[in-house]
C-alpha positions as CSV (number, residue, x, y, z in Angstrom):
1,M,-12.9,-1.9,-25.8
2,Q,-10.6,0.8,-24.9
3,V,-8.0,-1.4,-23.4
4,L,-8.2,-3.4,-26.3
5,Q,-7.3,-0.5,-28.5
6,K,-4.6,0.8,-26.5
7,R,-3.3,-2.8,-26.8
8,L,-3.4,-2.7,-30.1
9,N,-2.2,0.6,-30.5
10,I,1.3,-0.2,-28.4
11,L,1.7,-3.6,-30.6
12,D,1.5,-1.2,-33.7
13,H,4.2,1.0,-32.1
14,N,6.5,-2.0,-31.2
15,N,6.4,-3.2,-35.0
16,V,7.6,0.1,-36.2
17,V,10.5,0.0,-33.5
18,Q,11.3,-3.9,-34.6
19,E,11.5,-2.5,-38.4
20,T,13.9,0.4,-38.0
21,I,16.2,-2.5,-35.8
22,S,16.1,-4.9,-38.6
23,E,17.9,-2.4,-40.7
24,A,21.3,-2.9,-39.6
25,P,21.2,0.6,-37.9
26,H,24.6,2.3,-36.8
27,T,25.8,2.6,-33.4
28,E,24.2,6.4,-33.4
29,E,20.8,4.6,-34.6
30,E,21.3,1.8,-32.4
31,K,21.2,4.3,-29.4
32,Q,18.1,6.1,-30.8
33,D,16.4,2.6,-30.8
34,L,16.8,2.1,-27.6
35,V,15.9,5.7,-26.0
36,E,12.8,4.9,-28.6
37,N,12.3,1.4,-26.8
38,S,12.8,3.0,-23.4
39,D,10.3,5.5,-24.0
40,L,7.8,2.7,-25.5
41,M,8.3,1.4,-22.1
42,E,7.8,4.4,-19.9
43,H,4.5,5.4,-21.9
44,L,3.4,1.8,-21.2
45,I,4.1,1.9,-17.5
46,L,2.4,5.8,-17.4
47,E,-0.6,4.1,-19.4
48,S,-1.1,1.4,-16.8
49,A,-0.9,3.5,-13.7
50,P,-4.2,4.3,-12.0
51,K,-5.3,8.3,-12.8
52,N,-4.9,9.2,-8.9
53,L,-1.2,7.6,-9.1
54,E,0.2,8.9,-12.6
55,S,2.1,12.1,-11.3
56,N,3.5,9.7,-8.8
57,T,4.5,7.2,-11.1
58,R,6.0,9.5,-13.6
59,N,8.1,10.9,-10.7
60,I,9.2,7.4,-10.1
61,L,10.5,7.1,-13.4
62,N,12.4,10.3,-13.7
63,Y,14.0,9.4,-10.5
64,L,15.0,5.9,-11.7
65,K,16.3,7.4,-15.3
66,N,18.7,9.7,-13.2
67,S,19.9,6.5,-11.6
68,Q,20.8,4.4,-14.6
69,D,24.4,3.5,-13.4
70,L,22.9,1.3,-10.5
71,M,19.6,0.2,-12.2
72,H,17.7,0.5,-15.3
73,W,15.8,-1.8,-17.6
74,T,15.9,-3.4,-21.1
75,P,13.7,-2.3,-24.0
76,K,11.7,-5.4,-23.1
77,G,11.1,-4.3,-19.3
78,E,13.2,-6.3,-17.4
79,L,15.1,-5.1,-14.4
80,I,19.0,-4.7,-14.5
81,Y,20.2,-4.3,-11.3
82,K,24.1,-3.5,-10.8
83,G,24.8,-4.7,-14.3
84,K,23.1,-8.1,-14.0
85,N,20.0,-8.6,-15.5
86,V,17.2,-10.0,-13.2
87,K,15.6,-13.1,-14.9
88,N,11.4,-13.0,-15.4
89,S,11.6,-9.3,-13.9
90,N,9.2,-6.6,-15.5
91,V,9.6,-2.9,-14.3
92,L,6.1,-2.3,-14.7
93,D,5.1,-5.0,-12.1
94,L,7.8,-3.4,-10.0
95,I,6.7,-0.2,-9.9
96,K,3.1,-1.1,-9.5
97,S,3.8,-2.9,-6.4
98,L,5.5,0.1,-4.9
99,Q,2.3,1.9,-5.3
100,T,-0.2,-0.4,-4.5
101,S,-0.9,-3.0,-1.9
102,S,-2.1,-6.6,-2.4
103,N,-2.4,-9.9,-0.9
104,K,-0.3,-11.4,-3.6
105,A,3.5,-12.3,-3.6
106,H,5.6,-9.7,-5.0
107,P,6.8,-9.9,-8.5
108,P,10.2,-11.7,-9.5
109,G,12.9,-9.4,-8.8
110,F,11.0,-7.2,-6.3
111,D,14.0,-8.0,-3.3
112,M,16.4,-6.6,-5.5
113,F,14.6,-3.5,-6.7
114,L,14.0,-2.5,-3.1
115,Q,17.6,-2.8,-2.3
116,G,18.5,-0.5,-5.2
117,L,16.2,1.9,-4.7
118,S,17.4,2.0,-0.7
119,E,21.1,2.3,-2.2
120,M,20.1,5.3,-4.4
121,N,18.3,7.1,-1.4
122,F,14.8,6.5,-3.0
123,P,12.3,9.1,-1.5
124,K,10.0,7.3,0.7
125,S,7.2,9.8,-0.2
126,F,6.9,8.0,-3.8
127,I,6.2,4.7,-2.2
128,K,2.5,4.6,-1.5
129,N,2.5,0.5,-0.6
130,S,2.0,1.2,3.1
131,S,3.2,-2.2,4.3
132,L,6.4,-2.1,2.3
133,E,9.6,-1.2,4.3
134,L,12.3,0.4,2.0
135,D,15.2,0.1,4.5
136,S,14.7,-2.3,7.8
137,E,18.1,-0.7,9.1
138,I,16.3,3.2,8.7
139,K,12.8,1.9,10.3
140,K,14.8,0.8,13.2
141,E,16.3,3.9,13.6
142,E,13.2,5.9,13.1
143,I,11.1,3.8,16.1
144,S,11.4,5.3,19.5
145,P,13.8,3.2,22.1
146,K,11.6,0.8,24.1
147,R,10.8,1.9,27.5
148,R,12.3,0.1,30.5
149,K,10.6,-2.0,32.8
150,H,9.6,-0.1,35.8
151,T,10.2,-2.1,39.0
152,N,9.4,-0.6,42.4
153,A,11.9,-0.6,45.2
154,K,12.0,-3.3,47.9
155,S,10.7,-2.5,51.1
156,S,14.3,-2.9,52.7
157,E,15.7,-0.2,50.2
158,W,13.0,2.4,51.3
159,L,14.6,5.5,53.1
160,S,13.6,5.9,56.6
161,F,12.1,9.0,58.0
162,Q,11.8,9.7,61.6
163,N,8.7,11.3,62.4
164,T,10.2,14.9,63.5
165,R,8.5,18.0,64.4
166,R,9.2,21.5,64.0
167,K,9.5,23.1,66.9
168,K,8.1,26.5,67.2
């Protein structure tokens, strides 16, 4: 019941935003509307996050907002990576996949999302999904080098010691 009420509140908020857009706004007003839509998406993301991951979700959002030149999202939540719209992606699903492990396939655009996070030097401590590798190149460097196979010397290569006794 509470989930339905939250959904209705969000839909009501969407209707208000749509009305302000339809009034032929000026450039400054358009920017303000984009900020409001962005705030709405952030609110939706934070509301859908589990309580134990809410502060981590807020950290992820703040980090992404500070790197908008590389990656951001549309008011509808679609990912924009390097200026190109990633079709059928949803930032809510992408952030959720960063934090929770699942046997399901990753959402559309997840590979590009991870690539963008890697390029912006995204903190690995924000990624709570233990099955993810942010950058395979970094992972390979962190793994210790493989041990070489130890082989015993052949008997022909053994050093010979003569049985010599010390004279007293």
